[in-house]
N, C-alpha and C positions, 0 to 999 in steps of 0.2 A: 319730420318727426324723428326724434332720437330714440334709439332702443337701448334700454338698460338690461344687461345680462349678467347675473351674478351666480356663482357656484360656491357652496360651502360644503366641505367634506371633513368629517372626523371619523376615523376608524381607530380603535384603540384596544389595548390589552392592559389589564391592571389587576392588582389584588383587590379583594373586597375591603372596603373601608368600614370602620366602626363609626358610630355617631352620625353627625349630619353628612349628607351626601356632598361630595366635593364637586366643584365645577369641572367641566371638561378641560379647561385650561390648567387647573390644579393637577388633574390626573396626568396630563401630558408632561408637566414639569418643565424644567429648564433644559434646553438643547445644548449639546457640546459644540455643535456646528450651526451657525446661523448665517444664512446667505440671503441678503436682501434683494439681490438681482441674479437670477440663475444664469444669465449670459456671462457672468464673471467666472463661472465654473469652467475649468479647462478640460476636465475629464468626465463630465457627466452631461447627458442629454435629458432634459425634462420635457416630456412629450404629452400631448393631449390625446394621442391615438396609438393603439396597439401595433399598427402597421409600420411603425418607425423602424427603419433599417439599422442593423447593428453596424457600428463603426469600430475598427480595431482600437483596443485599449480604452474604450469608453463605457461608462455605466449608462443604463437607461432607466429612468424613473417615470412611472405612469400610475394614475389613480382615476377611477371611472366617474368621478363627480362632474368633471367638466363635460363629459359625454352626456350625463343625465340632464344637465342644463341645456345642452345643444338639442337633445331630444325634445325638451319642452318648447324650444324655439321652432323646431320643425312642426310641432303640433300647431303652434301659433300661425306658421306660414302655410299650413296644410300641405306639407311635402318637404323634400330636401331643400336646404337653403341655397339659394343662388346668389353668390356674392360677386360684386364687380371685380374683374381680374381673375376670377376662378382660383383663389389660393388653395394649394394642395391640402392644407390643414382642414379646410372646410369640406373638401372632397372626401377625405378619410372619415371625418366626423359624420358626414351624411350616411355612411355605411352602417351606422348604429352598432359598433362593436362595444356593447355595454348597454344595459338597460335595467329597469326596475326588476326584471325577472331574475337578475343575479343577486338580489337582495331580499331580506325579510322586512315586512312592513314596519315593525317597531323600530327598525334601525335607521330610517332615513325620512327625510321630507323633501319633496320635489314638487315645485309648482311654478306657475307663471301668472303675473297679474299686471294690471295697468293702473296708473294713477297713484295719488298720495296714500290711499287706504291700503295699498299693497304692502307697505312697510309694516304697518301695525298688524296686518293679517299674518304675515310671516312670523313676526315676533310672538304673536299669540299661539300660532301652531307649534312653534318651537317650545314654548313654555309648557303647553299641554303634553306634547309627545315626550319631552325629556325632563319634565318636572323641574324646570328652571335651571338645569345644569349647563345648558348651552350658552356660550358666550360669543356670539358672532361678532366679528370685527369688520367685516367687509360689506355689510348691508348699507346702502346709501342712506344718508340722513333724510332725504326726501325724494319724491318723484313728482314730476309735473303731470298734468292731466293726460298728455299724449305720450308719456314715457312708460316703458315696460321693464319689468324685472323678472327674469327667469332665474330660479333659485333652487339649489339642492343642498341638503345637509345630511351627512352620514356619520353615525357613531357606532363603533363596535368595541366590545370588551371581551378579550380572549386571554385570560390569565392562565398560567401554569399552576397546577395544584401545589407542587413543591418547587421552590427555586432551584434551578440547575446550579452546578458548581461553577465558580469563577476561577479562571486560570490565572495562577500567580505569575507564571512566566508568559511574556507577551508572545502572541502568534505573529508570524511574519507573513504578511500579505503584500505581494508585489514589491518586496523589499522594504516595506514599512512595518514597524512594530505596532500592533493593534491589540486592543482588549478583546477577550472572548469568553464564552461560557459553554457548558456542555456536561459530559459524563465520561469518566475514564476509570482505570483501575485504581484501587487503593482508597476509594471514597467510602466512608461509613454509610452513606446514604445511596450508594450506587444502585441497589436493587429497585428502589422506588423511583429513582430518577430514570433508570433504563426503561421502566414501564411507560414513561412519557415520550418514548421515541418509537415510532413504527418504521420499519425498513420496508419500503415499497418496491425498490428495485436496486440491485447492486451488481455492477459489472466490474468495477475496479475502484481503487482508492481515489481515482480522479473522475469517476463516472458513476453516480448514484443518486437516488431520490429517497428522501426520508420525510417523515411528518413529525412535527413537534405537537404533541397532543395537549390541548388546553382543556379547561373544565367545560367550555362551551362546545358540546358535541356536534352542534349544527354547523360550525365553521371550522376551517382547516388552515394550518400554517405549513406550507410545503417548502422544503429546501432542496433544490436540485443542482448538484454540481455536474456540469455537462458542457458539451460544445454548443455554442449558440447556433440558431438557424439563421436564415437570411434576415429575418425581421424579429422583433420582440414577439409578435403574434405567433410566428412559427415556433419560437422557443417555448412559449407558454403552451401551445398545443401539444408539443412533444412531451413536456414535463407533465401535463395533465393526463396524457394517454398513459404514461408510465406510472402515474399516481393511482390509476384505476386498477392496479394489479389485483388479481383474484386471490393471491396468497400474500398475506401481510406477515413479514418476518419481524423478529425481535432481536435486540442486541445480545450477543454472547457475553460471557464474563470478561473477555479480553478486548472487545470492541471499544473504539473511542469515537466520541462525537465532540466536535468543536466548531462553534459558529461565532463569527466576529460580531461585536456589538455595533449597533447603529443608533444614532441619536442626533437627528438633524432637523432643521427648520428652514425650508427653502421657499422663496417667493419667485414665481415665474410669470412673465407676461407674454402674451401672444400678439405682438403688433401686426402680424400678417393678417389678422382678422379684423382689425380696426380701420375705421375710416374707409370702409368699402360699402358702397350702397347695396342694399338688398334689391335683387332684380325680380324676385317673385311677384307675379301679378296680384297675388292675394295680400301683399303687404303694401302699405301706403308708400308713395314715392318719397324719397328722401330719408327713409329709415336706414340706419347704420349703427354699427357698434363703435363706441368711442373708447372703451377700455375693455381689455380681456386679460384677466390676471388669475393666478391660482397659487395658493400657498400650500405646502405639504410638510406637515410635522410628523415624523416617523421615529419611533423608538422600539428597538428590539434588544432585549437583554435577558438575563437569567430568570427574571420574574414574569416576563410577558412582552408583548409587542404593542407599541402605541403609534397610531397614525392619526394625525389631525391635519386635514387639508381644507383650505378655504380658497375659493376662486370666484372671480366675478368678471363679467364683461359689461361694461357700462355703455349703453346705447342701443348681455353677459354669459416508484418505487426498489443463491446464498451459499456462501461458502461454509465449509466445515467449521465447527466451533473451535477447532484446535489452531486455526490461523486467524490472528486478529485482523479486523478490518478497520480502516480509518475512514470515518465520515468527517473529515476535517476540511473545512472550507478555507483553505489557504490558497485557493485558485478561483477562477471565475465561477460564479454560482448564481442561481435565481431564487428569489423569494416571492412566494405567492400567498395571498390571503383570499379565500373564497368560501362560498357556501357549499355544503355538500350537495352533489348532483347538479351544481350550477354549470352552465355552458361556459361561462367566462369568470375570471377572478374579478374582484373589485379593486385589487392592488397588485402591482407587479414591479419588481426591482431587479434588474440585471446588474450584478456587481462584478466588475472586471478590474477595478483598481481601488485603491484605498482612500480616495478623495472623500467619500461619505462615511468611512468607518471611524469608530472612536479610537483615537491613538493612545498608546500606553503612556506617552510622555506628555499628554494633554496639549500637544503642540498644534492641534487642528485649528485652522483659521476660524475666527468668530467675528460676528458683526460688531461694529462700534455702537450700534444702537442698543439701548437698555431695554430688557424685557421686564415683565411684571415682577416685582420683588417678592422673594420668599415663597415660591409656589410649594404646595403640599407635595411631598414625595409620594408618587402614586403607588409605590410598592412597599411602603412602611406599614 
């Protein structure tokens, strides 16, 4: 028996559109950086689990939808998945660092099914939940009677009420000139933009935690400039602990906030999970994953944050106001997207180098593959 395992994730921020509702792909728009194979990234680790160890000089990118699908498979197997060769990725995924409890019901779909009718069932559920806006690209065209599909889809919209200012002069991050947005002195709109930033913790210009406040009060966008822990999980735990500060500060008239823009689309495969027989006695002999893939489309700019991720496995928080503080992310920092009061985020990105940042000279590498032409700008 072959096991089909697919994950689809979309998390996004955007402005409210007038007229007909756009598709999720239209809202995501065109990426500045497109990577068809994450293994070609020299400075970024794309991981399926939060326990990924930090490596000097490298970014770490994680989204929870692959975990959601793995959880479905564990339900199917009636316990942790035992794979031939005991691959570390499977061991970490079996710890369930991420679940439906970290999400609100209207934002995601997660299920598992067997046979040909599973495909139409997923499509119908997506149409009902997202009013036809979902455009999944990684659902298999068909399934055999003995094939399974574990599937998850996540969509979030976290727009800022007012667009932050865009920096005319490039920000230097790790020696690279990149585009950025934020709030600083001299802006006619400074007061209302400053109200969109909560200071959760400030130790120094190189050690702080802030929150960018979107119109969706139930979700959070946390930016933490700090030293990393041993693993991404430890960094996330430390940032979330600081983000729970009982006193929330505001920006003074001389404080400055500057965050680099990100706009990428990355495809990642997990070959360590494929072609490994399932050893669970509750699963039929010969069951195995033949494909394990995940795409992550993330956009963070002055108008909001967009994250669209699709994956599948087939076989799937104060100083005096007189001293200006700099909340400038020109060094390593962490981005989290999470529900208020959730134990874990649904998206985490540790940024240590400029590989995934939007470059000011538009020199970021891009894929030779053409994307869909003329997408609607999600923030117009």
